[in-house]
GURO-30320 format. One record per residue (C-alpha): z, y, x. Coordinates in steps of 0.2 Angstrom, whole numbers, padded with zeros to 4 digits, always signed. Example, Ala and Ser with C-alpha at 12.3 -4.5 7.8 and 13.67 -1.06 7.14 Angstrom:
<atoms>
+0039-0022+0062;+0036-0005+0068;
</atoms>
This chain:
<atoms>
-0011+0142-0038;-0026+0133-0032;-0028+0114-0029;-0039+0102-0023;-0038+0089-0037;-0044+0072-0032;-0054+0061-0044;-0063+0050-0032;-0068+0051-0014;-0083+0062-0018;-0076+0070-0031;-0063+0084-0027;-0063+0100-0038;-0054+0115-0035;-0043+0120-0050;-0029+0129-0055;-0010+0124-0058;+0005+0133-0062;+0016+0138-0046;+0029+0124-0047;+0047+0130-0053;+0062+0125-0041;+0079+0119-0045;+0096+0116-0037;+0093+0109-0019;+0075+0112-0020;+0062+0122-0010;+0045+0130-0012;+0035+0129+0003;+0019+0140+0005;+0007+0127+0014;-0003+0132+0029;-0009+0116+0036;-0013+0100+0027;-0020+0085+0038;-0033+0072+0029;-0026+0055+0032;-0038+0040+0031;-0025+0033+0018;-0030+0047+0007;-0048+0039+0004;-0041+0021-0001;-0050+0022-0018;-0043+0004-0024;-0025+0014-0022;-0028+0031-0027;-0040+0029-0042;-0028+0020-0054;-0017+0038-0052;-0032+0050-0052;-0032+0065-0056;-0021+0071-0045;-0017+0082-0029;-0016+0071-0013;-0010+0078+0005;+0006+0072+0013;+0004+0078+0032;+0008+0097+0029;+0017+0112+0037;+0019+0128+0030;+0033+0141+0026;+0048+0142+0015;+0043+0153+0000;+0059+0151-0010;+0075+0141-0010;+0084+0133-0025;+0103+0137-0028;+0113+0127-0016;+0101+0126-0003;+0109+0131+0014;+0100+0123+0028;+0084+0134+0025;+0079+0151+0020;+0064+0160+0013;+0053+0162+0030;+0058+0147+0040;+0043+0138+0047;+0044+0119+0043;+0036+0103+0041;+0040+0091+0026;+0038+0074+0023;+0033+0067+0006;+0042+0049+0006;+0061+0049+0012;+0073+0034+0012;+0090+0034+0004;+0099+0030+0020;+0114+0019+0012;+0104+0004+0003;+0103-0014+0011;+0086-0011+0020;+0091+0007+0026;+0108+0001+0034;+0096-0014+0042;+0086+0000+0049;+0072-0005+0038;+0068+0011+0030;+0052+0009+0024;+0058-0005+0013;+0070+0006+0004;+0065+0008-0014;+0069+0027-0014;+0056+0029-0001;+0041+0026-0013;+0048+0035-0026;+0050+0052-0017;+0035+0062-0017;+0028+0081-0016;+0024+0092-0031;+0011+0093-0033;+0003+0088-0016;-0002+0094+0002;-0019+0100-0003;-0012+0115-0014;-0005+0132-0009;+0011+0129-0014;+0021+0113-0014;+0039+0109-0022;+0051+0100-0011;+0063+0089-0021;+0082+0090-0016;+0082+0073-0007;+0067+0078+0003;+0076+0094+0007;+0090+0084+0012;+0082+0072+0024;+0064+0076+0025;+0061+0093+0030;+0063+0099+0050;+0062+0117+0055;+0047+0120+0067;+0050+0128+0085;+0042+0144+0089;+0031+0136+0102;+0024+0123+0087;+0010+0130+0076;+0008+0124+0059;-0008+0114+0064;+0003+0105+0076;+0017+0102+0064;+0006+0093+0051;+0004+0078+0064;+0023+0075+0063;+0022+0064+0049;+0007+0052+0056;+0015+0052+0074;+0031+0047+0067;+0023+0033+0059;+0017+0027+0076;+0033+0031+0084;+0040+0018+0071;+0027+0005+0073;+0030+0005+0093;+0049+0006+0092;+0049-0009+0081;+0037-0020+0089;+0044-0016+0106;+0033-0009+0117;+0038-0010+0136;+0036-0001+0151;+0019-0008+0161;+0013-0018+0145;-0004-0018+0145;-0011-0011+0129;-0026-0015+0118;-0028-0004+0104;-0041-0009+0091;-0048+0006+0080;-0049+0023+0088;-0046+0036+0074;-0033+0047+0073;-0020+0034+0073;-0027+0025+0087;-0028+0040+0097;-0009+0043+0093;-0006+0026+0098;-0015+0028+0114;-0005+0044+0119;+0012+0038+0113;+0010+0021+0123;+0004+0033+0139;+0020+0045+0137;+0031+0028+0136;+0026+0022+0153;+0013+0008+0147;+0002+0000+0159;-0016-0001+0157;-0024+0005+0141;-0040-0001+0133;-0047+0005+0117;-0060-0002+0105;-0069+0005+0090;-0088+0005+0083;-0092+0023+0085;-0098+0031+0101;-0088+0047+0098;-0073+0038+0094;-0073+0028+0110;-0075+0044+0121;-0061+0053+0112;-0051+0037+0117;-0053+0039+0136;-0051+0057+0133;-0035+0056+0125;-0027+0043+0139;-0036+0026+0138;-0040+0018+0154;-0055+0011+0146;-0064+0010+0130;-0076-0003+0125;-0089-0006+0109;-0079-0018+0097;-0095-0028+0097;-0094-0034+0115;-0086-0047+0123;-0069-0041+0123;-0060-0056+0130;-0069-0054+0144;-0068-0035+0146;-0050-0036+0145;-0047-0051+0158;-0057-0041+0171;-0049-0025+0168;-0031-0036+0168;-0030-0045+0183;-0037-0060+0172;-0025-0059+0157;-0027-0053+0140;-0017-0039+0132;+0003-0040+0132;+0003-0026+0118;-0011-0026+0103;-0010-0012+0090;-0024-0014+0076;-0028+0002+0069;-0042-0004+0057;-0041-0013+0040;-0057-0023+0045;-0055-0041+0042;-0064-0046+0057;-0052-0035+0069;-0037-0042+0061;-0042-0060+0064;-0049-0056+0082;-0032-0048+0088;-0024-0066+0089;-0038-0069+0101;-0035-0056+0111;-0016-0055+0116;-0008-0063+0129;+0006-0078+0128;+0021-0071+0123;+0015-0055+0118;+0014-0044+0102;+0003-0039+0089;+0006-0024+0079;-0004-0022+0063;-0003-0004+0058;-0018-0001+0045;-0019-0009+0028;-0033-0018+0022;-0041-0020+0004;-0028-0029-0009;-0041-0045-0009;-0040-0047+0010;-0034-0065+0016;-0033-0069+0033;-0036-0085+0042;-0027-0089+0059;-0028-0104+0072;-0009-0107+0067;-0006-0120+0080;-0013-0109+0094;-0003-0096+0087;+0013-0107+0086;+0011-0112+0104;+0008-0094+0111;+0025-0087+0106;+0016-0071+0100;+0025-0060+0089;+0019-0050+0075;+0023-0036+0065;+0016-0023+0054;+0024-0006+0052;+0022+0008+0038;+0029+0025+0037;+0044+0033+0047;+0062+0035+0048;+0069+0052+0049;+0074+0050+0067;+0056+0044+0072;+0051+0060+0062;+0063+0071+0074;+0056+0061+0089;+0038+0065+0084;+0041+0083+0083;+0050+0083+0101;+0035+0074+0107;+0024+0088+0101;+0035+0101+0106;+0036+0095+0123;+0018+0092+0125;+0022+0073+0128;+0008+0071+0115;-0006+0081+0114;-0011+0085+0095;-0019+0101+0096;-0034+0095+0103;-0037+0082+0091;-0043+0095+0077;-0060+0094+0077;-0063+0104+0059;-0052+0116+0049;-0058+0119+0032;-0052+0130+0017;-0045+0123+0001;-0060+0123-0008;-0069+0112+0004;-0058+0098+0004;-0070+0086-0004;-0081+0090+0012;-0067+0085+0023;-0065+0068+0014;-0083+0064+0016;-0082+0069+0034;-0068+0056+0037;-0077+0043+0027;-0094+0045+0036;-0082+0045+0053;-0097+0053+0063;-0090+0067+0074;-0073+0072+0066;-0056+0067+0073;-0043+0077+0063;-0049+0086+0050;-0034+0101+0044;-0035+0109+0026;-0030+0127+0026;-0025+0129+0010;-0021+0149+0013;-0038+0152+0019;
</atoms>
């Protein structure tokens, strides 16, 4: 089978690997849609593991099922997630599935940028969902990233009528905008350094979008009855944005840190001001099985519009081009690799 083998962000090669053999409890998926995630381009994290096949936002068709598989049959349309929790450890029982040691040990074989993917038995048990007829493979590939957004807003406690500031209007920022709108948030303001993404932010539900270099404090207060944002979502790993978030949240509000930064990043905060303000902070990574199920329903019901976020569709041999487009962040929003094309 063909795969896009990752060596670095500018070197992805079309190579051949054997179709994986499946064992008891496992399934083989024929991949039809694989989204490129910004985390795929984190070289500081990826290079020590290279070469490897990346891709974790996938949807496809069950090609084969192993002995003992009862929930799925060949021909089922499904999505699968690469990381799943054990559901029984200390962290899972406290509802903190992303801290489960099992979660980071589960994976695809080999990865989403390939024609076929072996899904381990534990993933089949708690990380595969059937696609409703009205949800396309392309839309299904958004279940994993939207599930992560669902978890973040759930744990951070977004309230109806909260004013929301989304810092960074890439794909995760746009999903946060749409989910906040679907959950009844008040005024939503988006920032970015890219004009194309700022327009996308208003197209997908933000009441206002403003370049990150502008006077954000004044802009937010002008639009929000003199107050700062009740709920700030930081969807960029830029140090300046992370530090600035503490100056743009209303007293008693919340900051959700949704994007990683480099491993050497250290942030200074005005601690005394932060202490007096009563601001709550939270980081969020990954999604629980329940969050993924909710994400699929949000897509099925069209409460979150993911279809119109796709700006580029590429065959497997052009995966490298897709990585360059994500890195350059010009006119792309979501790039879908189609391994069967």
